[in-house]
N, C-alpha and C positions, 0 to 999 in steps of 0.2 A: 687774145683774151676772150673775145666774144664767143669764139668757137669752143674754148675750154669750158666756159660757163654753161653753154648749151649741152655739151656732152655730160657734164656733171649733173645738170638738171635731169637729163634723160635717164642717167643711171639711178638717180635718187627716185624718180617716179617708178621705174621698173622694180627697184629694190623694195619700195614701200608697198607697191601693189602685189608683187610676187605672183606666184601661180595659184590656181584654184586648188586648195588642199581638201576640199570636201569630198573629192573622188579618190584621194590617195589613202592607202592603208593607215598612215599615221594619224589621220583625222577620225578614224573609227572610234566610237565610244567603247571604252573597256572598263571593266570593273576595277576598283582600286586594288593594287597589289596586296596580297595577303601578308600578314605578319609572318615572321619567322616561325618555324615549327616549335621552337622553344617557347616563344611568346604565346602561341596558341595553346600549347600544353599547359603552361602556367595559368592562363586565363581559364581553361577548362577546370582546373583544380580549384580556382578561386570563385568560380561562378556556378557551382552545382546548385541548381534550384529544384532538385528532385523533392517533391513533397514528402515529408516524414518527420520523425522525431518530435512527437507532440508533447513529450514529457522530458524536461531537462535532466531530472534526476536519473531516470532510466537511461538516457543518452550517455551521461557520464559513467554510470556503472557499467554499461555495455562496452563503452570505449576502453575503460581501464581493464576490464576482464579480457577483452580481445587482445589488447596490448600485452598483457601479462602472459597470454598463451603463445605469443610470438607471431601473431597474425599480421602485425604491422611492420615486419621486416621488409615488406614491399607494399606499395599502395594497393588498395582494393576499393571496391565500390562502397563498402560501409565507411571506410576511413575518409574517403573523399566527400561523402554525403554528410558526415558527422562534423567536419571541421570547415572553418573559413580559411581558405588558402593553405591547404595541406601541403606539406613538403615531404619529399621522399628520398630514397637512395641512401640509407644509413651506412656509414662506415664505422659508426660507434653505436653502442647500446649500453644499457645498464641492467644489472641482474638484481632481483629482489627475492626476499623470502615470503613477504606478505605485503598487503596493502589494505587500507580502510578508506571508505568514502563517507564524508559527513557533509550535510547541507549547512552552508553558512547563511544563506538567505535567498529567497526567490521573490522576484517582482514581476510585473507584467511583461517587461521586455528584457530583463537581465536576471541571471541566477549565478550564484557562486557556490562552489563546492571545495572543501578541503580534502585532498587526497594525501594520506600519510603512507609513505613507502618505507620499508625496512630493507635497505640496500646491502648487498654483499660486495659489490664492486662494479667496475667498468670493463666493457669489452671494446677492443679496437681491432679492426680488420688487419690481417697480415701478421707480421712478427710481434706486434704489440700484445695480442692475445688478451688474457684476463689479468686485471690488476685489482687486488683486494682493496676495498675501501668501505668497511662496515660502518654504517651510519643509519640514522633515521631522519628523514626530511619530510616536510609537508609542502605540497604544491597546491596553489589555488587555481582551480579551473573556472574560467569565466565563460558563461554560455549566454548567447544573445538570441532573442526571438526575431526571426525573419518572417515575412509573409508565408513562406513555404515550410516553416518549422524552426526548431532550435538548432543552433550551430555552436560548436566549441571554438573559441578564439584564442589566440596567443600561441606561444612556441611550445608545441607538443610533438615535434617532428622526430625526436630521438626515441627509439623503442626502449621500453622498460618492461623486461620480461622475467618471469619466474625462472628459478634455477633449472627446472626440468626442461623448459622451452629452450633455454640457452644451450643446454647439453644436446638437445635434439636438433636445433636449427643453426647454431653458430659453429663455424669451423674451429674447434678447440683442439689444441695439442694435448698430449698426456700431461705435460707440466701445467697447462691451463686448467685442466680438470682437477688436478691435485690441489692447485691454489684455490679453485672454486669450492671444492669440498672442505678444505681447511677453513676458508672464510665462513662457510655454513656452520661448521662446528663452533667457531668462535662466536658467531651471532646467536647460536642457541644458548650459550652460557650467559 
């Protein structure tokens, strides 16, 4: 029994003391592991601090104009700098014939704008194509002031483009084009 206790004590002392790890590669100081690429990309889109956009009204008007021209079918420098946490990669979009931007109110740190859209319908990638859905809707754009400029907040990730942009940039079938043109004639009446 005495022999067993001594052997156990010896093993415990060696195990607790261990070897000197300051000279082994495992003990080297390493930077923290980077986040996944997807997390880094999302953070870049959410943390654009590029100075700019000193006028919230001009920012919203520029944003809606660029969106209507089809510019936001993929993310770009303006889109990322104009929005808080921009989202990209649209599989859906909407088609309009016109839009109007009106100021609801501007304060020191927040501004609101009503954007009225005259929709022709919805676009879906692939077999879905164009679906006519003629309507008029108003969306409220909220713009907040950051130390580096004004930024649009909220869900504005789905492209909303004019009919001409849809015909130019979206993969439409002949049947989609016919439905799009028919919706435009209905909307005109």
